[in-house]
Each structure stands twice: as structure tokens, then as C-alpha cells.
PDB file with one MODEL, atoms N, CA, C and O in Angstrom:
MODEL        1
ATOM      1  N   MET A   1       0.843  -1.179   0.000  1.00  0.00           N
ATOM      2  CA  MET A   1       0.000   0.000   0.000  1.00  0.00           C
ATOM      3  C   MET A   1       0.883   1.236   0.000  1.00  0.00           C
ATOM      4  O   MET A   1       1.860   1.309   0.745  1.00  0.00           O
ATOM      5  N   HIS A   2       0.544   2.190  -0.823  1.00  0.00           N
ATOM      6  CA  HIS A   2       1.324   3.411  -0.951  1.00  0.00           C
ATOM      7  C   HIS A   2       0.413   4.590  -0.607  1.00  0.00           C
ATOM      8  O   HIS A   2      -0.634   4.778  -1.227  1.00  0.00           O
ATOM      9  N   LEU A   3       0.819   5.373   0.379  1.00  0.00           N
ATOM     10  CA  LEU A   3       0.032   6.539   0.785  1.00  0.00           C
ATOM     11  C   LEU A   3       0.469   7.763   0.000  1.00  0.00           C
ATOM     12  O   LEU A   3       1.657   7.946  -0.267  1.00  0.00           O
ATOM     13  N   ASP A   4      -0.500   8.608  -0.371  1.00  0.00           N
ATOM     14  CA  ASP A   4      -0.117   9.858  -1.010  1.00  0.00           C
ATOM     15  C   ASP A   4       0.517  10.766   0.046  1.00  0.00           C
ATOM     16  O   ASP A   4       0.358  10.541   1.246  1.00  0.00           O
ATOM     17  N   GLU A   5       1.233  11.788  -0.409  1.00  0.00           N
ATOM     18  CA  GLU A   5       1.997  12.641   0.504  1.00  0.00           C
ATOM     19  C   GLU A   5       1.134  13.297   1.577  1.00  0.00           C
ATOM     20  O   GLU A   5       1.528  13.340   2.742  1.00  0.00           O
ATOM     21  N   LYS A   6      -0.026  13.805   1.205  1.00  0.00           N
ATOM     22  CA  LYS A   6      -0.880  14.491   2.186  1.00  0.00           C
ATOM     23  C   LYS A   6      -1.335  13.539   3.290  1.00  0.00           C
ATOM     24  O   LYS A   6      -1.363  13.910   4.463  1.00  0.00           O
ATOM     25  N   THR A   7      -1.689  12.317   2.911  1.00  0.00           N
ATOM     26  CA  THR A   7      -2.112  11.326   3.899  1.00  0.00           C
ATOM     27  C   THR A   7      -0.948  10.947   4.803  1.00  0.00           C
ATOM     28  O   THR A   7      -1.106  10.847   6.020  1.00  0.00           O
ATOM     29  N   LEU A   8       0.212  10.737   4.211  1.00  0.00           N
ATOM     30  CA  LEU A   8       1.404  10.385   4.980  1.00  0.00           C
ATOM     31  C   LEU A   8       1.734  11.471   6.006  1.00  0.00           C
ATOM     32  O   LEU A   8       1.981  11.173   7.174  1.00  0.00           O
ATOM     33  N   VAL A   9       1.736  12.708   5.573  1.00  0.00           N
ATOM     34  CA  VAL A   9       2.034  13.827   6.475  1.00  0.00           C
ATOM     35  C   VAL A   9       1.002  13.897   7.590  1.00  0.00           C
ATOM     36  O   VAL A   9       1.358  14.068   8.756  1.00  0.00           O
ATOM     37  N   GLY A  10      -0.266  13.768   7.245  1.00  0.00           N
ATOM     38  CA  GLY A  10      -1.329  13.800   8.250  1.00  0.00           C
ATOM     39  C   GLY A  10      -1.173  12.708   9.291  1.00  0.00           C
ATOM     40  O   GLY A  10      -1.361  12.948  10.484  1.00  0.00           O
ATOM     41  N   GLU A  11      -0.829  11.509   8.844  1.00  0.00           N
ATOM     42  CA  GLU A  11      -0.648  10.396   9.781  1.00  0.00           C
ATOM     43  C   GLU A  11       0.575  10.588  10.671  1.00  0.00           C
ATOM     44  O   GLU A  11       0.546  10.239  11.851  1.00  0.00           O
ATOM     45  N   LYS A  12       1.642  11.137  10.115  1.00  0.00           N
ATOM     46  CA  LYS A  12       2.845  11.393  10.917  1.00  0.00           C
ATOM     47  C   LYS A  12       2.568  12.452  11.986  1.00  0.00           C
ATOM     48  O   LYS A  12       3.041  12.334  13.116  1.00  0.00           O
ATOM     49  N   ILE A  13       1.814  13.471  11.635  1.00  0.00           N
ATOM     50  CA  ILE A  13       1.466  14.518  12.606  1.00  0.00           C
ATOM     51  C   ILE A  13       0.606  13.926  13.711  1.00  0.00           C
ATOM     52  O   ILE A  13       0.852  14.177  14.890  1.00  0.00           O
ATOM     53  N   GLN A  14      -0.401  13.141  13.339  1.00  0.00           N
ATOM     54  CA  GLN A  14      -1.266  12.518  14.348  1.00  0.00           C
ATOM     55  C   GLN A  14      -0.471  11.605  15.265  1.00  0.00           C
ATOM     56  O   GLN A  14      -0.705  11.583  16.474  1.00  0.00           O
ATOM     57  N   ALA A  15       0.461  10.854  14.705  1.00  0.00           N
ATOM     58  CA  ALA A  15       1.290   9.965  15.529  1.00  0.00           C
ATOM     59  C   ALA A  15       2.101  10.778  16.530  1.00  0.00           C
ATOM     60  O   ALA A  15       2.203  10.403  17.699  1.00  0.00           O
ATOM     61  N   ALA A  16       2.673  11.878  16.082  1.00  0.00           N
ATOM     62  CA  ALA A  16       3.476  12.717  16.982  1.00  0.00           C
ATOM     63  C   ALA A  16       2.619  13.326  18.082  1.00  0.00           C
ATOM     64  O   ALA A  16       3.061  13.440  19.225  1.00  0.00           O
ATOM     65  N   LEU A  17       1.409  13.713  17.745  1.00  0.00           N
ATOM     66  CA  LEU A  17       0.540  14.353  18.736  1.00  0.00           C
ATOM     67  C   LEU A  17      -0.071  13.356  19.713  1.00  0.00           C
ATOM     68  O   LEU A  17      -0.364  13.715  20.854  1.00  0.00           O
ATOM     69  N   THR A  18      -0.266  12.119  19.291  1.00  0.00           N
ATOM     70  CA  THR A  18      -0.932  11.154  20.167  1.00  0.00           C
ATOM     71  C   THR A  18       0.026  10.145  20.800  1.00  0.00           C
ATOM     72  O   THR A  18      -0.051   9.874  21.998  1.00  0.00           O
ATOM     73  N   ARG A  19       0.912   9.602  20.003  1.00  0.00           N
ATOM     74  CA  ARG A  19       1.826   8.580  20.509  1.00  0.00           C
ATOM     75  C   ARG A  19       3.087   9.203  21.097  1.00  0.00           C
ATOM     76  O   ARG A  19       3.609   8.731  22.106  1.00  0.00           O
ATOM     77  N   ALA A  20       3.567  10.257  20.464  1.00  0.00           N
ATOM     78  CA  ALA A  20       4.714  11.047  20.938  1.00  0.00           C
ATOM     79  C   ALA A  20       5.971  10.226  21.218  1.00  0.00           C
ATOM     80  O   ALA A  20       6.565  10.320  22.292  1.00  0.00           O
ATOM     81  N   LYS A  21       6.357   9.434  20.249  1.00  0.00           N
ATOM     82  CA  LYS A  21       7.619   8.693  20.340  1.00  0.00           C
ATOM     83  C   LYS A  21       8.705   9.505  19.629  1.00  0.00           C
ATOM     84  O   LYS A  21       8.407  10.322  18.758  1.00  0.00           O
ATOM     85  N   ALA A  22       9.931   9.278  19.996  1.00  0.00           N
ATOM     86  CA  ALA A  22      11.048  10.003  19.382  1.00  0.00           C
ATOM     87  C   ALA A  22      11.042   9.838  17.866  1.00  0.00           C
ATOM     88  O   ALA A  22      11.320  10.788  17.133  1.00  0.00           O
ATOM     89  N   ARG A  23      10.727   8.640  17.401  1.00  0.00           N
ATOM     90  CA  ARG A  23      10.740   8.395  15.957  1.00  0.00           C
ATOM     91  C   ARG A  23       9.682   9.218  15.224  1.00  0.00           C
ATOM     92  O   ARG A  23       9.880   9.581  14.064  1.00  0.00           O
ATOM     93  N   ASP A  24       8.561   9.516  15.887  1.00  0.00           N
ATOM     94  CA  ASP A  24       7.523  10.336  15.263  1.00  0.00           C
ATOM     95  C   ASP A  24       8.043  11.747  14.995  1.00  0.00           C
ATOM     96  O   ASP A  24       7.796  12.320  13.934  1.00  0.00           O
ATOM     97  N   PHE A  25       8.761  12.292  15.963  1.00  0.00           N
ATOM     98  CA  PHE A  25       9.310  13.637  15.797  1.00  0.00           C
ATOM     99  C   PHE A  25      10.446  13.646  14.778  1.00  0.00           C
ATOM    100  O   PHE A  25      10.619  14.626  14.053  1.00  0.00           O
ATOM    101  N   TYR A  26      11.213  12.577  14.720  1.00  0.00           N
ATOM    102  CA  TYR A  26      12.261  12.477  13.703  1.00  0.00           C
ATOM    103  C   TYR A  26      11.629  12.402  12.315  1.00  0.00           C
ATOM    104  O   TYR A  26      12.119  13.037  11.382  1.00  0.00           O
ATOM    105  N   ASP A  27      10.557  11.643  12.167  1.00  0.00           N
ATOM    106  CA  ASP A  27       9.861  11.561  10.879  1.00  0.00           C
ATOM    107  C   ASP A  27       9.390  12.938  10.433  1.00  0.00           C
ATOM    108  O   ASP A  27       9.507  13.288   9.258  1.00  0.00           O
ATOM    109  N   ILE A  28       8.864  13.712  11.358  1.00  0.00           N
ATOM    110  CA  ILE A  28       8.407  15.060  11.015  1.00  0.00           C
ATOM    111  C   ILE A  28       9.586  15.911  10.551  1.00  0.00           C
ATOM    112  O   ILE A  28       9.479  16.637   9.563  1.00  0.00           O
ATOM    113  N   TYR A  29      10.692  15.823  11.250  1.00  0.00           N
ATOM    114  CA  TYR A  29      11.892  16.562  10.844  1.00  0.00           C
ATOM    115  C   TYR A  29      12.304  16.156   9.430  1.00  0.00           C
ATOM    116  O   TYR A  29      12.563  17.014   8.586  1.00  0.00           O
ATOM    117  N   PHE A  30      12.363  14.863   9.177  1.00  0.00           N
ATOM    118  CA  PHE A  30      12.780  14.362   7.873  1.00  0.00           C
ATOM    119  C   PHE A  30      11.827  14.828   6.771  1.00  0.00           C
ATOM    120  O   PHE A  30      12.271  15.237   5.698  1.00  0.00           O
ATOM    121  N   ILE A  31      10.542  14.769   7.031  1.00  0.00           N
ATOM    122  CA  ILE A  31       9.554  15.203   6.042  1.00  0.00           C
ATOM    123  C   ILE A  31       9.685  16.701   5.783  1.00  0.00           C
ATOM    124  O   ILE A  31       9.619  17.136   4.633  1.00  0.00           O
ATOM    125  N   LEU A  32       9.869  17.487   6.829  1.00  0.00           N
ATOM    126  CA  LEU A  32      10.064  18.928   6.655  1.00  0.00           C
ATOM    127  C   LEU A  32      11.274  19.215   5.773  1.00  0.00           C
ATOM    128  O   LEU A  32      11.214  20.065   4.884  1.00  0.00           O
ATOM    129  N   ARG A  33      12.352  18.517   6.016  1.00  0.00           N
ATOM    130  CA  ARG A  33      13.579  18.736   5.253  1.00  0.00           C
ATOM    131  C   ARG A  33      13.434  18.298   3.799  1.00  0.00           C
ATOM    132  O   ARG A  33      14.125  18.829   2.930  1.00  0.00           O
ATOM    133  N   SER A  34      12.564  17.355   3.521  1.00  0.00           N
ATOM    134  CA  SER A  34      12.394  16.880   2.151  1.00  0.00           C
ATOM    135  C   SER A  34      11.301  17.640   1.404  1.00  0.00           C
ATOM    136  O   SER A  34      11.044  17.383   0.228  1.00  0.00           O
ATOM    137  N   ARG A  35      10.664  18.574   2.098  1.00  0.00           N
ATOM    138  CA  ARG A  35       9.658  19.472   1.499  1.00  0.00           C
ATOM    139  C   ARG A  35       8.416  18.753   0.974  1.00  0.00           C
ATOM    140  O   ARG A  35       7.758  19.247   0.059  1.00  0.00           O
ATOM    141  N   ILE A  36       8.099  17.622   1.530  1.00  0.00           N
ATOM    142  CA  ILE A  36       6.870  16.918   1.149  1.00  0.00           C
ATOM    143  C   ILE A  36       5.689  17.740   1.642  1.00  0.00           C
ATOM    144  O   ILE A  36       5.843  18.525   2.577  1.00  0.00           O
ATOM    145  N   ALA A  37       4.553  17.587   1.062  1.00  0.00           N
ATOM    146  CA  ALA A  37       3.300  18.326   1.243  1.00  0.00           C
ATOM    147  C   ALA A  37       2.936  18.810   2.635  1.00  0.00           C
ATOM    148  O   ALA A  37       1.771  18.722   3.024  1.00  0.00           O
ATOM    149  N   PHE A  38       3.873  19.309   3.380  1.00  0.00           N
ATOM    150  CA  PHE A  38       3.611  19.743   4.749  1.00  0.00           C
ATOM    151  C   PHE A  38       2.784  21.021   4.805  1.00  0.00           C
ATOM    152  O   PHE A  38       1.810  21.098   5.554  1.00  0.00           O
ATOM    153  N   LYS A  39       3.160  22.008   4.030  1.00  0.00           N
ATOM    154  CA  LYS A  39       2.491  23.312   4.100  1.00  0.00           C
ATOM    155  C   LYS A  39       1.008  23.197   3.774  1.00  0.00           C
ATOM    156  O   LYS A  39       0.174  23.857   4.394  1.00  0.00           O
ATOM    157  N   GLU A  40       0.691  22.367   2.813  1.00  0.00           N
ATOM    158  CA  GLU A  40      -0.706  22.171   2.431  1.00  0.00           C
ATOM    159  C   GLU A  40      -1.516  21.601   3.592  1.00  0.00           C
ATOM    160  O   GLU A  40      -2.645  22.030   3.832  1.00  0.00           O
ATOM    161  N   THR A  41      -0.959  20.659   4.296  1.00  0.00           N
ATOM    162  CA  THR A  41      -1.632  20.058   5.447  1.00  0.00           C
ATOM    163  C   THR A  41      -1.868  21.093   6.531  1.00  0.00           C
ATOM    164  O   THR A  41      -2.943  21.136   7.128  1.00  0.00           O
ATOM    165  N   PHE A  42      -0.868  21.928   6.790  1.00  0.00           N
ATOM    166  CA  PHE A  42      -0.980  22.928   7.847  1.00  0.00           C
ATOM    167  C   PHE A  42      -1.873  24.096   7.456  1.00  0.00           C
ATOM    168  O   PHE A  42      -2.470  24.727   8.327  1.00  0.00           O
ATOM    169  N   SER A  43      -1.978  24.396   6.170  1.00  0.00           N
ATOM    170  CA  SER A  43      -2.844  25.498   5.760  1.00  0.00           C
ATOM    171  C   SER A  43      -4.316  25.130   5.924  1.00  0.00           C
ATOM    172  O   SER A  43      -5.163  26.017   6.023  1.00  0.00           O
ATOM    173  N   LYS A  44      -4.632  23.838   5.954  1.00  0.00           N
ATOM    174  CA  LYS A  44      -6.016  23.400   6.150  1.00  0.00           C
ATOM    175  C   LYS A  44      -6.442  23.478   7.611  1.00  0.00           C
ATOM    176  O   LYS A  44      -7.613  23.718   7.903  1.00  0.00           O
ATOM    177  N   ASP A  45      -5.512  23.281   8.522  1.00  0.00           N
ATOM    178  CA  ASP A  45      -5.821  23.329   9.952  1.00  0.00           C
ATOM    179  C   ASP A  45      -4.827  24.263  10.627  1.00  0.00           C
ATOM    180  O   ASP A  45      -3.686  23.887  10.892  1.00  0.00           O
ATOM    181  N   LYS A  46      -5.266  25.464  10.896  1.00  0.00           N
ATOM    182  CA  LYS A  46      -4.388  26.505  11.444  1.00  0.00           C
ATOM    183  C   LYS A  46      -3.919  26.204  12.867  1.00  0.00           C
ATOM    184  O   LYS A  46      -2.985  26.847  13.346  1.00  0.00           O
ATOM    185  N   THR A  47      -4.536  25.249  13.550  1.00  0.00           N
ATOM    186  CA  THR A  47      -4.133  24.942  14.925  1.00  0.00           C
ATOM    187  C   THR A  47      -3.022  23.890  14.996  1.00  0.00           C
ATOM    188  O   THR A  47      -2.413  23.704  16.050  1.00  0.00           O
ATOM    189  N   LEU A  48      -2.757  23.207  13.889  1.00  0.00           N
ATOM    190  CA  LEU A  48      -1.772  22.121  13.912  1.00  0.00           C
ATOM    191  C   LEU A  48      -0.377  22.590  14.298  1.00  0.00           C
ATOM    192  O   LEU A  48       0.314  21.918  15.063  1.00  0.00           O
ATOM    193  N   LYS A  49       0.041  23.734  13.777  1.00  0.00           N
ATOM    194  CA  LYS A  49       1.390  24.215  14.077  1.00  0.00           C
ATOM    195  C   LYS A  49       1.560  24.437  15.575  1.00  0.00           C
ATOM    196  O   LYS A  49       2.547  23.993  16.161  1.00  0.00           O
ATOM    197  N   SER A  50       0.610  25.118  16.193  1.00  0.00           N
ATOM    198  CA  SER A  50       0.742  25.384  17.632  1.00  0.00           C
ATOM    199  C   SER A  50       0.643  24.091  18.443  1.00  0.00           C
ATOM    200  O   SER A  50       1.332  23.946  19.453  1.00  0.00           O
ATOM    201  N   LYS A  51      -0.202  23.153  18.019  1.00  0.00           N
ATOM    202  CA  LYS A  51      -0.303  21.866  18.715  1.00  0.00           C
ATOM    203  C   LYS A  51       1.010  21.096  18.634  1.00  0.00           C
ATOM    204  O   LYS A  51       1.474  20.520  19.618  1.00  0.00           O
ATOM    205  N   LEU A  52       1.592  21.097  17.455  1.00  0.00           N
ATOM    206  CA  LEU A  52       2.843  20.375  17.256  1.00  0.00           C
ATOM    207  C   LEU A  52       3.984  21.018  18.046  1.00  0.00           C
ATOM    208  O   LEU A  52       4.766  20.317  18.688  1.00  0.00           O
ATOM    209  N   LEU A  53       4.080  22.340  18.002  1.00  0.00           N
ATOM    210  CA  LEU A  53       5.117  23.042  18.771  1.00  0.00           C
ATOM    211  C   LEU A  53       4.966  22.761  20.263  1.00  0.00           C
ATOM    212  O   LEU A  53       5.948  22.508  20.961  1.00  0.00           O
ATOM    213  N   SER A  54       3.744  22.807  20.731  1.00  0.00           N
ATOM    214  CA  SER A  54       3.479  22.545  22.145  1.00  0.00           C
ATOM    215  C   SER A  54       3.845  21.107  22.520  1.00  0.00           C
ATOM    216  O   SER A  54       4.442  20.869  23.570  1.00  0.00           O
ATOM    217  N   ALA A  55       3.491  20.163  21.670  1.00  0.00           N
ATOM    218  CA  ALA A  55       3.804  18.754  21.937  1.00  0.00           C
ATOM    219  C   ALA A  55       5.313  18.543  22.027  1.00  0.00           C
ATOM    220  O   ALA A  55       5.789  17.799  22.885  1.00  0.00           O
ATOM    221  N   ILE A  56       6.054  19.187  21.154  1.00  0.00           N
ATOM    222  CA  ILE A  56       7.511  19.037  21.159  1.00  0.00           C
ATOM    223  C   ILE A  56       8.110  19.696  22.395  1.00  0.00           C
ATOM    224  O   ILE A  56       8.961  19.114  23.067  1.00  0.00           O
ATOM    225  N   GLU A  57       7.665  20.902  22.689  1.00  0.00           N
ATOM    226  CA  GLU A  57       8.200  21.632  23.841  1.00  0.00           C
ATOM    227  C   GLU A  57       7.915  20.921  25.158  1.00  0.00           C
ATOM    228  O   GLU A  57       8.718  20.996  26.087  1.00  0.00           O
ATOM    229  N   ASN A  58       6.787  20.235  25.247  1.00  0.00           N
ATOM    230  CA  ASN A  58       6.381  19.589  26.496  1.00  0.00           C
ATOM    231  C   ASN A  58       6.853  18.145  26.643  1.00  0.00           C
ATOM    232  O   ASN A  58       6.640  17.534  27.690  1.00  0.00           O
ATOM    233  N   GLN A  59       7.482  17.597  25.625  1.00  0.00           N
ATOM    234  CA  GLN A  59       7.927  16.208  25.684  1.00  0.00           C
ATOM    235  C   GLN A  59       9.163  16.055  26.549  1.00  0.00           C
ATOM    236  O   GLN A  59      10.060  16.898  26.538  1.00  0.00           O
ATOM    237  N   LYS A  60       9.194  14.985  27.283  1.00  0.00           N
ATOM    238  CA  LYS A  60      10.343  14.628  28.117  1.00  0.00           C
ATOM    239  C   LYS A  60      11.050  13.417  27.499  1.00  0.00           C
ATOM    240  O   LYS A  60      11.388  12.462  28.199  1.00  0.00           O
ATOM    241  N   LEU A  61      11.264  13.466  26.213  1.00  0.00           N
ATOM    242  CA  LEU A  61      11.860  12.345  25.505  1.00  0.00           C
ATOM    243  C   LEU A  61      13.381  12.405  25.547  1.00  0.00           C
ATOM    244  O   LEU A  61      13.977  13.481  25.507  1.00  0.00           O
ATOM    245  N   ASP A  62      13.985  11.251  25.626  1.00  0.00           N
ATOM    246  CA  ASP A  62      15.429  11.155  25.476  1.00  0.00           C
ATOM    247  C   ASP A  62      15.672  10.723  24.034  1.00  0.00           C
ATOM    248  O   ASP A  62      15.964   9.561  23.751  1.00  0.00           O
ATOM    249  N   ILE A  63      15.544  11.677  23.148  1.00  0.00           N
ATOM    250  CA  ILE A  63      15.591  11.401  21.721  1.00  0.00           C
ATOM    251  C   ILE A  63      16.908  10.756  21.320  1.00  0.00           C
ATOM    252  O   ILE A  63      16.933   9.828  20.511  1.00  0.00           O
ATOM    253  N   ARG A  64      17.980  11.242  21.877  1.00  0.00           N
ATOM    254  CA  ARG A  64      19.295  10.710  21.504  1.00  0.00           C
ATOM    255  C   ARG A  64      19.392   9.207  21.772  1.00  0.00           C
ATOM    256  O   ARG A  64      19.779   8.444  20.887  1.00  0.00           O
ATOM    257  N   SER A  65      19.049   8.788  22.965  1.00  0.00           N
ATOM    258  CA  SER A  65      19.181   7.358  23.276  1.00  0.00           C
ATOM    259  C   SER A  65      18.142   6.516  22.546  1.00  0.00           C
ATOM    260  O   SER A  65      18.406   5.359  22.218  1.00  0.00           O
ATOM    261  N   GLU A  66      16.966   7.079  22.288  1.00  0.00           N
ATOM    262  CA  GLU A  66      15.928   6.313  21.591  1.00  0.00           C
ATOM    263  C   GLU A  66      16.237   6.112  20.111  1.00  0.00           C
ATOM    264  O   GLU A  66      15.884   5.080  19.540  1.00  0.00           O
ATOM    265  N   LEU A  67      16.891   7.086  19.488  1.00  0.00           N
ATOM    266  CA  LEU A  67      17.103   7.014  18.045  1.00  0.00           C
ATOM    267  C   LEU A  67      18.510   6.613  17.621  1.00  0.00           C
ATOM    268  O   LEU A  67      18.709   6.164  16.493  1.00  0.00           O
ATOM    269  N   LYS A  68      19.470   6.766  18.494  1.00  0.00           N
ATOM    270  CA  LYS A  68      20.867   6.545  18.112  1.00  0.00           C
ATOM    271  C   LYS A  68      21.103   5.171  17.495  1.00  0.00           C
ATOM    272  O   LYS A  68      21.869   5.053  16.538  1.00  0.00           O
ATOM    273  N   THR A  69      20.472   4.147  18.013  1.00  0.00           N
ATOM    274  CA  THR A  69      20.692   2.797  17.483  1.00  0.00           C
ATOM    275  C   THR A  69      20.063   2.588  16.111  1.00  0.00           C
ATOM    276  O   THR A  69      20.457   1.679  15.381  1.00  0.00           O
ATOM    277  N   PHE A  70      19.088   3.423  15.755  1.00  0.00           N
ATOM    278  CA  PHE A  70      18.383   3.247  14.486  1.00  0.00           C
ATOM    279  C   PHE A  70      18.940   4.103  13.356  1.00  0.00           C
ATOM    280  O   PHE A  70      18.699   3.818  12.183  1.00  0.00           O
ATOM    281  N   LEU A  71      19.682   5.145  13.703  1.00  0.00           N
ATOM    282  CA  LEU A  71      20.170   6.080  12.696  1.00  0.00           C
ATOM    283  C   LEU A  71      21.629   5.820  12.357  1.00  0.00           C
ATOM    284  O   LEU A  71      22.398   5.349  13.194  1.00  0.00           O
ATOM    285  N   PRO A  72      22.005   6.135  11.110  1.00  0.00           N
ATOM    286  CA  PRO A  72      23.417   5.987  10.749  1.00  0.00           C
ATOM    287  C   PRO A  72      24.275   6.983  11.536  1.00  0.00           C
ATOM    288  O   PRO A  72      23.786   8.025  11.973  1.00  0.00           O
ATOM    289  N   ALA A  73      25.531   6.659  11.708  1.00  0.00           N
ATOM    290  CA  ALA A  73      26.450   7.515  12.472  1.00  0.00           C
ATOM    291  C   ALA A  73      26.484   8.938  11.927  1.00  0.00           C
ATOM    292  O   ALA A  73      26.693   9.885  12.686  1.00  0.00           O
ATOM    293  N   SER A  74      26.284   9.098  10.634  1.00  0.00           N
ATOM    294  CA  SER A  74      26.315  10.433  10.028  1.00  0.00           C
ATOM    295  C   SER A  74      25.195  11.339  10.545  1.00  0.00           C
ATOM    296  O   SER A  74      25.270  12.556  10.379  1.00  0.00           O
ATOM    297  N   GLN A  75      24.171  10.777  11.160  1.00  0.00           N
ATOM    298  CA  GLN A  75      23.046  11.568  11.665  1.00  0.00           C
ATOM    299  C   GLN A  75      23.082  11.757  13.180  1.00  0.00           C
ATOM    300  O   GLN A  75      22.212  12.433  13.729  1.00  0.00           O
ATOM    301  N   HIS A  76      24.047  11.188  13.853  1.00  0.00           N
ATOM    302  CA  HIS A  76      24.109  11.276  15.314  1.00  0.00           C
ATOM    303  C   HIS A  76      24.315  12.703  15.813  1.00  0.00           C
ATOM    304  O   HIS A  76      23.820  13.047  16.887  1.00  0.00           O
ATOM    305  N   MET A  77      25.023  13.534  15.073  1.00  0.00           N
ATOM    306  CA  MET A  77      25.226  14.932  15.480  1.00  0.00           C
ATOM    307  C   MET A  77      23.893  15.675  15.552  1.00  0.00           C
ATOM    308  O   MET A  77      23.704  16.532  16.415  1.00  0.00           O
ATOM    309  N   LEU A  78      22.987  15.354  14.661  1.00  0.00           N
ATOM    310  CA  LEU A  78      21.664  15.978  14.650  1.00  0.00           C
ATOM    311  C   LEU A  78      20.931  15.745  15.963  1.00  0.00           C
ATOM    312  O   LEU A  78      20.144  16.591  16.389  1.00  0.00           O
ATOM    313  N   LEU A  79      21.174  14.628  16.600  1.00  0.00           N
ATOM    314  CA  LEU A  79      20.450  14.259  17.810  1.00  0.00           C
ATOM    315  C   LEU A  79      20.851  15.077  19.034  1.00  0.00           C
ATOM    316  O   LEU A  79      20.102  15.127  20.010  1.00  0.00           O
ATOM    317  N   ARG A  80      22.002  15.708  19.000  1.00  0.00           N
ATOM    318  CA  ARG A  80      22.470  16.477  20.162  1.00  0.00           C
ATOM    319  C   ARG A  80      21.496  17.570  20.575  1.00  0.00           C
ATOM    320  O   ARG A  80      21.160  17.692  21.753  1.00  0.00           O
ATOM    321  N   ASN A  81      21.052  18.348  19.631  1.00  0.00           N
ATOM    322  CA  ASN A  81      20.111  19.443  19.898  1.00  0.00           C
ATOM    323  C   ASN A  81      18.839  19.253  19.084  1.00  0.00           C
ATOM    324  O   ASN A  81      18.285  20.209  18.543  1.00  0.00           O
ATOM    325  N   PHE A  82      18.388  18.017  19.007  1.00  0.00           N
ATOM    326  CA  PHE A  82      17.287  17.710  18.099  1.00  0.00           C
ATOM    327  C   PHE A  82      16.024  18.508  18.393  1.00  0.00           C
ATOM    328  O   PHE A  82      15.380  19.004  17.469  1.00  0.00           O
ATOM    329  N   LYS A  83      15.668  18.635  19.635  1.00  0.00           N
ATOM    330  CA  LYS A  83      14.441  19.344  19.990  1.00  0.00           C
ATOM    331  C   LYS A  83      14.484  20.788  19.470  1.00  0.00           C
ATOM    332  O   LYS A  83      13.521  21.256  18.863  1.00  0.00           O
ATOM    333  N   LEU A  84      15.579  21.480  19.702  1.00  0.00           N
ATOM    334  CA  LEU A  84      15.725  22.859  19.228  1.00  0.00           C
ATOM    335  C   LEU A  84      15.758  22.926  17.710  1.00  0.00           C
ATOM    336  O   LEU A  84      15.188  23.837  17.110  1.00  0.00           O
ATOM    337  N   THR A  85      16.422  21.963  17.094  1.00  0.00           N
ATOM    338  CA  THR A  85      16.496  21.918  15.637  1.00  0.00           C
ATOM    339  C   THR A  85      15.114  21.717  15.033  1.00  0.00           C
ATOM    340  O   THR A  85      14.750  22.399  14.075  1.00  0.00           O
ATOM    341  N   LEU A  86      14.349  20.794  15.580  1.00  0.00           N
ATOM    342  CA  LEU A  86      13.004  20.530  15.071  1.00  0.00           C
ATOM    343  C   LEU A  86      12.093  21.734  15.265  1.00  0.00           C
ATOM    344  O   LEU A  86      11.354  22.098  14.350  1.00  0.00           O
ATOM    345  N   LEU A  87      12.129  22.354  16.428  1.00  0.00           N
ATOM    346  CA  LEU A  87      11.315  23.548  16.673  1.00  0.00           C
ATOM    347  C   LEU A  87      11.662  24.644  15.672  1.00  0.00           C
ATOM    348  O   LEU A  87      10.770  25.307  15.141  1.00  0.00           O
ATOM    349  N   SER A  88      12.926  24.833  15.418  1.00  0.00           N
ATOM    350  CA  SER A  88      13.378  25.840  14.461  1.00  0.00           C
ATOM    351  C   SER A  88      12.880  25.534  13.054  1.00  0.00           C
ATOM    352  O   SER A  88      12.423  26.435  12.351  1.00  0.00           O
ATOM    353  N   GLU A  89      12.963  24.279  12.638  1.00  0.00           N
ATOM    354  CA  GLU A  89      12.489  23.876  11.306  1.00  0.00           C
ATOM    355  C   GLU A  89      10.990  24.119  11.156  1.00  0.00           C
ATOM    356  O   GLU A  89      10.538  24.600  10.117  1.00  0.00           O
ATOM    357  N   ILE A  90      10.238  23.794  12.172  1.00  0.00           N
ATOM    358  CA  ILE A  90       8.787  23.989  12.114  1.00  0.00           C
ATOM    359  C   ILE A  90       8.459  25.472  12.016  1.00  0.00           C
ATOM    360  O   ILE A  90       7.653  25.875  11.178  1.00  0.00           O
ATOM    361  N   LYS A  91       9.073  26.279  12.859  1.00  0.00           N
ATOM    362  CA  LYS A  91       8.811  27.721  12.846  1.00  0.00           C
ATOM    363  C   LYS A  91       9.220  28.354  11.525  1.00  0.00           C
ATOM    364  O   LYS A  91       8.557  29.271  11.042  1.00  0.00           O
ATOM    365  N   ARG A  92      10.294  27.875  10.949  1.00  0.00           N
ATOM    366  CA  ARG A  92      10.811  28.445   9.704  1.00  0.00           C
ATOM    367  C   ARG A  92      10.011  28.003   8.477  1.00  0.00           C
ATOM    368  O   ARG A  92       9.864  28.775   7.530  1.00  0.00           O
ATOM    369  N   ASN A  93       9.500  26.790   8.482  1.00  0.00           N
ATOM    370  CA  ASN A  93       8.913  26.221   7.268  1.00  0.00           C
ATOM    371  C   ASN A  93       7.393  26.157   7.208  1.00  0.00           C
ATOM    372  O   ASN A  93       6.830  25.925   6.139  1.00  0.00           O
ATOM    373  N   LEU A  94       6.726  26.356   8.328  1.00  0.00           N
ATOM    374  CA  LEU A  94       5.274  26.191   8.300  1.00  0.00           C
ATOM    375  C   LEU A  94       4.552  27.519   8.460  1.00  0.00           C
ATOM    376  O   LEU A  94       5.008  28.413   9.174  1.00  0.00           O
ATOM    377  N   PRO A  95       3.415  27.629   7.782  1.00  0.00           N
ATOM    378  CA  PRO A  95       2.637  28.885   7.856  1.00  0.00           C
ATOM    379  C   PRO A  95       2.015  29.103   9.220  1.00  0.00           C
ATOM    380  O   PRO A  95       1.337  30.107   9.437  1.00  0.00           O
TER     381      PRO A  95
ENDMDL
END
């Protein structure tokens, strides 16, 4: 089964808001960086950006330890300040 970009983005956002695992937030970062249909999803629901920012700011996740084993060594530097990096990407790229 292949999901279209809008559906994929919507499901990743819902996962981050409800399940709130480190991998959900990493997926959002990756999707933002690849410029997949994120803006379109957020333009339909003006509250999503604030919900997502709030969810990230309020999380007590140890992203580094949760993701380090799954990511290639070339991405480990990203994990040092991942929360700040993700917040910055969202603020910079979403309406």
C-alpha cells in the first residue's frame, strides 16, 4: 500500500501528537527537510502548528538514546540538539 503525501504527512502529525515517540518527531523533521506536502496540510488546519510546537516543547523524551541505534552515524550529530532543531524547522517552514 502506498500513501499519497498528504495522507502520509497527516498520519505522521497525528502519531506525533498522540503517541509522541522520538521516531515520530524524527519523521516530522525528515519530512520537513524533504519538502513533502507539509504546508498544504498545515494550511487546512491553522491549529496544527501550535499543537505540534506545544507537543515538542512539552515532551520529556530522550531522543538521543531512543534514536541513536536506528540512525546511521552520520546523523548522530543531529540528535544532540534535536528538539531545538526541530522547533526551528517547524517555525521556519510552516505557515
